[in-house]
C-alpha positions as semicolon CSV with decimal commas, in nm:
position;residue;x (nm);y (nm);z (nm)
1;M;5,144;3,234;-11,057
2;T;5,381;3,568;-11,054
3;R;5,597;3,551;-10,771
4;A;5,844;3,796;-10,623
5;V;6,117;3,860;-10,369
6;L;6,095;4,145;-10,174
7;S;6,390;4,294;-9,954
8;I;6,226;4,511;-9,664
9;G;6,431;4,741;-9,446
10;S;6,365;5,077;-9,196
11;N;6,638;5,271;-8,966
12;L;6,391;5,493;-8,888
13;G;6,127;5,541;-8,605
14;D;6,013;5,173;-8,491
15;R;6,199;5,019;-8,752
16;E;6,011;4,627;-8,623
17;A;5,670;4,819;-8,644
18;N;5,764;4,978;-8,960
19;L;5,855;4,603;-9,108
20;R;5,526;4,454;-9,001
21;I;5,377;4,755;-9,239
22;A;5,519;4,581;-9,477
23;V;5,395;4,233;-9,400
24;E;5,048;4,398;-9,299
25;V;5,035;4,553;-9,670
26;L;5,134;4,242;-9,869
27;W;4,984;4,011;-9,609
28;D;4,701;3,848;-9,860
29;W;4,996;3,778;-10,107
30;L;5,251;3,654;-9,855
31;R;5,405;3,294;-9,883
32;A;5,692;3,325;-9,657
33;I;5,854;3,602;-9,435
34;S;6,246;3,560;-9,328
35;P;6,397;3,623;-8,982
36;V;6,512;3,986;-8,931
37;Y;6,875;4,114;-8,949
38;E;7,019;4,392;-8,795
39;T;7,265;4,530;-9,053
40;K;7,512;4,815;-9,039
41;P;7,378;5,075;-9,322
42;W;7,514;5,040;-9,657
43;G;7,596;5,306;-9,954
44;V;7,579;5,605;-9,723
45;E;7,710;5,511;-9,340
46;D;7,626;5,784;-9,138
47;Q;7,294;5,690;-9,034
48;P;7,094;5,412;-8,786
49;D;7,165;5,043;-8,835
50;F;6,839;4,875;-9,046
51;L;6,632;4,573;-8,959
52;N;6,607;4,382;-9,277
53;A;6,412;4,080;-9,389
54;V;6,300;3,924;-9,664
55;L;5,919;3,796;-9,780
56;I;5,841;3,574;-10,110
57;V;5,486;3,682;-10,251
58;D;5,310;3,529;-10,528
59;D;4,962;3,641;-10,698
60;P;4,867;3,484;-11,059
61;A;4,721;3,817;-11,141
62;A;5,044;4,047;-11,031
63;D;5,283;4,136;-11,293
64;E;5,664;4,332;-11,172
65;W;5,463;4,659;-11,206
66;T;5,152;4,562;-10,987
67;W;5,434;4,472;-10,726
68;L;5,642;4,781;-10,743
69;H;5,252;4,987;-10,704
70;R;5,235;4,750;-10,387
71;A;5,550;4,787;-10,252
72;Q;5,502;5,189;-10,258
73;S;5,196;5,171;-10,086
74;A;5,354;4,982;-9,837
75;E;5,633;5,245;-9,840
76;H;5,370;5,530;-9,798
77;H;5,220;5,363;-9,525
78;A;5,482;5,357;-9,282
79;G;5,536;5,726;-9,378
80;R;5,820;5,724;-9,619
81;V;5,998;6,076;-9,759
82;R;6,228;6,030;-10,009
83;T;6,517;6,291;-9,953
84;R;6,857;6,113;-9,969
85;H;6,933;5,844;-10,238
86;W;7,017;5,553;-9,963
87;G;6,934;5,755;-9,670
88;P;6,739;5,701;-9,355
89;R;6,411;5,595;-9,401
90;T;6,115;5,453;-9,213
91;L;6,018;5,202;-9,503
92;D;6,239;5,102;-9,811
93;V;6,050;4,771;-9,997
94;D;6,293;4,652;-10,296
95;I;6,146;4,427;-10,541
96;V;6,444;4,163;-10,560
97;T;6,332;3,971;-10,859
98;V;6,008;3,892;-11,031
99;D;5,975;3,547;-11,194
100;G;6,269;3,574;-11,363
101;V;6,153;3,886;-11,533
102;T;6,462;4,160;-11,649
103;S;6,391;4,496;-11,664
104;D;6,630;4,821;-11,752
105;H;6,320;5,039;-11,695
106;P;6,488;5,358;-11,478
107;D;6,180;5,309;-11,255
108;L;6,191;4,939;-11,183
109;R;6,561;4,741;-11,265
110;L;6,486;4,369;-11,265
111;P;6,675;4,180;-11,081
112;H;6,768;4,455;-10,848
113;P;7,094;4,593;-10,941
114;G;7,252;4,582;-10,601
115;A;7,102;4,221;-10,475
116;H;7,382;4,002;-10,563
117;E;7,633;4,165;-10,327
118;R;7,440;4,244;-10,049
119;A;7,429;4,034;-9,770
120;T;7,065;4,215;-9,619
121;V;6,929;4,065;-9,926
122;L;7,103;3,745;-9,924
123;A;7,101;3,617;-9,594
124;P;6,734;3,641;-9,524
125;W;6,631;3,525;-9,833
126;L;6,890;3,220;-9,824
127;D;6,682;3,133;-9,491
128;I;6,351;3,095;-9,608
129;E;6,453;2,942;-9,960
130;P;6,788;2,751;-9,940
131;H;6,796;2,650;-10,306
132;A;6,694;2,997;-10,428
133;G;6,916;3,173;-10,724
134;L;6,904;3,543;-10,861
135;P;6,864;3,560;-11,210
136;G;7,215;3,668;-11,413
137;H;7,393;3,602;-11,099
138;G;7,347;3,229;-10,940
139;L;7,276;3,102;-10,645
140;V;7,218;3,285;-10,317
141;R;7,408;3,106;-10,101
142;E;7,719;3,117;-10,339
143;L;7,652;3,471;-10,351
144;L;7,645;3,545;-9,998
145;A;7,960;3,338;-9,934
146;G;8,145;3,586;-10,142
147;T;7,989;3,874;-9,937
148;D;8,111;4,092;-9,652
149;T;7,868;3,952;-9,355
150;S;8,055;4,163;-9,075
151;G;7,773;4,370;-9,028
152;L;7,481;4,194;-8,977
153;R;7,335;4,020;-8,721
154;K;7,063;3,796;-8,694
155;R;6,740;3,923;-8,431
156;D;6,622;3,565;-8,338
157;D;6,436;3,795;-8,030
158;L;6,202;4,023;-8,330
159;R;5,969;3,808;-8,548
160;L;5,722;3,919;-8,827
161;V;5,548;3,622;-8,837
162;G;5,141;3,663;-8,696
163;T;5,084;4,012;-8,754
164;A;4,819;4,054;-8,981
C-alpha cells in the first residue's frame, strides 16, 4: 500500500464546493477525510480566508509522482490558475507525506517543507489520525502544540463526507 497525506485548501469561489472537487477526484483512494477548518491566509495575508482539510489516501499502485499528478488533476478540475506564490486559489492540494518518502526534487519536496509549522495542516490531520507523525519532525500533536492556532476555526457546519 502506498499511503499519502494530502492537505487541501480553497479561498476563491465556492470554497466548500472546491474542497469537494478534491474529494471527488480522489474518492477511489480515500481512507479518511478530516473536518473542515477556516483559516487565516499564510504567507500572503492580503487575501480571503481559506477552508482547509486533510485527506488520507492509499493505492498499492501509486508512488509519490502518481499522487502529485492526481493532486494537480484535482486542482485543474477546480479551475486552479497559478498566478502568485501563496496567493488566492480555487483549490490547493499539497502532498504532506507519502509513506515516509523523502524528496528534494524541486517539483516534489517531501515531506512538505512547511507542514510541520502550519496549523492548517496539523490540526485537521490530528483529528483523523491522533498518533500521526511527520517524518523528520515528530508527532503531529507535539508539532501542533508549538504552532500558532489563533487564526484557526473548526467549521462543524461543513462536511466533505459523502460527497462522491
